[in-house]
C-alpha positions, 0 to 999 in steps of 0.5 A: 608086667603090671596088670592094673589099668593105667591113665591119669586123664579123662577118657576122650569123647568121640569114636576113639578111646585110648585108656592110656594103658601101658602097651605090652605083648604076650604069646598064646601057646598050645599045651599039646605040642609033642613032646611035652617039653615043647610048650615049656621051651616056647614059654622060655623063648617068649621070656628071652624075646622080651615078651611080658606074658605067656598064655596057654589054652585050657581044654581039659577035655582035649585028648593029648593036651597037658593040664594047663594049670600044671603046665603053668606051674612048671613054666613058672618054675622054669622062668623068672620074669615073664607073667603067666596066664591061661587063655582062658581057664575052663571054670566049670571044671575048676572049683573057684575056691580051690582055683583061688588058692591055686592062683594065690599059691603060684603067684607067691611062689613065682614072685607075683607073675600069675594072671587069671584068665577065665571063661564061662565054659562054652563047650558044655557037652565036653564039660558034661563028659568030664563030669562038670555041670552042664549049664545053659549059656546064660547060667554059665555067665551067672555062675562065672559072676558068682565064681569071681566073688568066691575067688576075690573072697578067698584072696581077701586074707585080711578079712578074718571072718569066714567066707560065706557065699550062698549062691545059685551055683556056689555055696561056701559056708565058712571057708577059710580065706587066704593066702593072699596073692603076691600081687593084685591078680587081675581077672580077665574074661574071654567073652564075645556076647553082650551078657558076658561083656556086661559082666566084665564091666561090673566085675572083671579087670580085663577083656580077652577076646580073639581077633579072628572071632570079631567081625565088623564093629564087634570089638568097638561095640564090645568096648562100649558095652563094657564101658556102659556096664562099668559106669552103671556099676559105679566103676571107672572104665579105665579099671578094665584092661583090654587084651587081644589075641591076634593071629598072623596078619598079612604083610610086612612087620611094618604093615603089622604095626600099622594094622594094630595101631588103631586097636591101641589108639582107637579101641584101647587095646593094651596087650597084644597076644600072638597066637600060634606056636611058630618060634620064627613068628614069635621072634619076628613079632618081638624084634620088629613089630612090638618096638614099632608099635610101642613107638607109634603109640607113644608118638600118637599119645604125645600128640593127644596128651594121653599120659600113662600112670596107675589108676585105682578102682573106685572101691580102692579110692573109697578107702583113701584116708582124709588129709593125704594128698594121694594125687600129689605123690611124686612120680618117683613114688607112684609105683612104691605106694600101697594104699588101703584099697590095694591087695598088698595092703594087708601085708604092710599095714601092721607090725609084728605086735601092733595092728595098724591102719595107715593111710599110705605106705611108701615102700622105697627102694633107693636113697633118692626115693627116701628123700622124695618120700620125706619131702612128701611127708613134710607136706603133710605136717598134720599127718602121722609119720612112721619109719619102718625097717623090719616092723618087729619093734615091741614099741610099735612105732612103725605103724599108725592109724591114717598116717604115712609110713616110709617102709625101708624093707627093700633096702636090704643089702649087706656088703663087705667094704674092708675085709682087713678091718672087718668093716661091713655096710648094711642097709636099714631094711635088712633083717638081722638073720640075713646079716648073720648069714652074710657074715658067717662065711667070713667067721664074723658076727655082730651082736644084734638083738635076740630075734633074727626077724628084727630090722637093722634100722630100728635096733641099730639106732636104739641100742641093740642088746643081743646074744653076745652083748656081755662080751662084745657090747651093744650093736651101736658100739660097733657102728663106725659111720652112718649115712642119714637123710635129715629132716630137710632131705639132705644126705649126710655122713656121720662118724667119729670124724664127721658130724660128730654130735649127730653121730653121738645122737644117732647111737641111742636116739636115732629115730628123732634125727633122720632116716639112716640109709646105711650103717658101717659096722666093725664086726667081730670074729665069732666062730661056733658058739654054745647055745642052750635053752633050759626050762627050770622049775622056778616055783620059789620065784624070788629065790630063783631070780636072785640066784640067776642074777647073781650067777650071770653077773659073776660069770665070765663075759663069754656068757650072755643069758636071757630069761622069760617068765609068765604068770604061774598057772593054777596048781603048777610051779612057775617055769623060767625059760632060760637061754644062754649063749657061750662064745666058745666051741669048747664043750667043757667051757660051755658046760662050765658056764651053764652048770651054775644056772642049771643048778638053780632049780630042777631042770624040766627041759634042756637043749645044749648045742654047738652051732654057728651064731647065724643058726641061732639068729635064723629064728625068723617067723615065716609070713608077713607081720599081722599084729593085732591090737596095741601092745602094752609094754614097760621097760627098765634097767637094774644094776643088781638082782637084790632080794628086794628086786627079786621079791617085787618081780615075783609079786608082779608075776603073781598079780597076773597082770603080766603075761610076758616078763623078760630079763636080758643080761647086759653089763660087761663090755657095755659098761666099758664104754663111757656113759657120755660116749653115745646117747644110749644111757644107763651103761652101768646096768647089768640087766634090761627088764621088760614086761608085757600086759594085756591091760595098760592100767593093770600093767602100770599098777603091777609095774609100780611094784617093780619100778622103785628097784630100777632106773632108766628105760630102754626105748625099744621095749617101751610103749608108754610115751609120756614125758616121765618115761622119756626122762627115764630113757635118758639121763638129764644131761643126755636129754638136754643135749639131745633136745639142743641137737633136735632143734638144730637138725629137725627144727620142724619136728618132722620125726615126731611120732616116736619117743619125741624128745621135744615134748609138745605143749 
């Protein structure tokens, strides 16, 4: 159930108002029917009957009633699709800051199925009996208005400032915000009197009255009051959904539908909630009344021209970015669009290391939607375009400022297509941790970077230097075919037999040529592996680095080792964090491979385990990406750790300009592949080096110390997109061929906001 307002046309003039909201249905269940499992069973029945929403009374002072929030939590765990709300929560007995966190938490745990119905109080003697603050009706409305600000302030997790509210009824002095709910939780108010109705118009997302309490023109008048207040507050009245609790009406099911139709067409009601705990009434309404009413509303709308479609609040609309035709978004993408004013924006605007402020994120779910998203992006040639799989990449190219992002994270299937050949099909938004977990039951693995939170699409088009690289090669060396959407929107297959030049280019420079929607990989048989994490005293940094390089380069291919160092701390020796994977489950073999590394310096800490490969790749950070600022990273390749290289690296670290220095061993199986076989260059290198610094100019100055001892560059670890770095990334012959193919496959340079191989004047 979507709980945003809907309509794409103006509100009609006259006595009738159809806001164009999608027609939905719910149930209203008493939380006190014995036994305690009865309301749960009725909620499950509601879901099985196809209701969109189940709601519960909330009278904490009522003897024999279950606590409504506890009941809602249990129902959320016992259902899977139906949305859940109180009808309505007694706010004076529920502190709004705590309630906001409870609602967001349950929304996250239930997959975005919580709605928030609130009431000002009403039964003030009963509230007082429970220890709540007794207020006058007017004070209750004022307190509710403050509470809405508190709740929305807590949900605003993207705002890093503490929440301060100095109200008459609620005082927050630096409350921490968050968590953000899984979806944009609407706040519906149960109300009858004008003061409450005006509050709805100013601040709420829905009106939730009960039909038995509405007399004469009260419903129509209430709508008018809400609309007038909304307009005065600068809001679009269509932002406010109209819900209605209904009792059992007289007559047949057809009579019910006929009696309810005017509420939808004339009064804008979009959610009809059946009151009562009679399963037979619930079933009759769901099977007979609801379909007839939906059909009747659709017929009336076809005549009046009312169209359904998402409408954002005036506040959200004000956050739209210049140059993007939001209203021109194709229908297929309307439900996939996340704008700066949407509640989910904070989850998708940034990447792992880079803060972003895109103008539009299209979270596509099918190849057809990718084609539509790309066509939409082509219509905005002056707007930056980013394509994102997992959003981890150090280079930070999968977000931007004011541009469009095509987010592939929902395309995340892993399927075995030929068990005998160990051939698997993987979609680009899949995380490598999930790929490893999917392959493990078959005793398979695919070398794929060193962090499970990386997305398949970015890594598998750039290279892929992983924990098994020396024995099994790069990730791109296991690609047997790709399905790719080209710049013109056509979907093609590229392999060793089809579109061979495109297949060559995709493996190493794929971001310049299209959006890969599926990879076919031939994976390896890999059992349990030796996994070591060592902290070694590297006080004599140059000697340590030279020794580590020599040991790794001479080791059998079943050993792959990476190391990380930072600037030494004052008065303390430099420490090297060394990670090693040995493709063996034999303890003696593992120790034999590790011993030469362990002897390079005093061991400060060590951990050696025999684990499944998937366990190593399960090192995924929880939560959404929330990068800040702009990372500064430099990358290069080295053939050997010569004394000169080791001394230069030590000097660079000593400068303090680099806070993160990493070296990944390559060589081995990577060098077995002909240098011209793929667009990935520099296969003869034994080491891939990356350095991160807080200041770009200082980092460049420090990097210049090391650069003369290196050659080449790995795209995924580089943030400098200058022409010189592009020429480092690809040997001259490779770059010339790539540019020729770019003109053929992407002549309009649609895929330009990356390491663009066509340098613009």
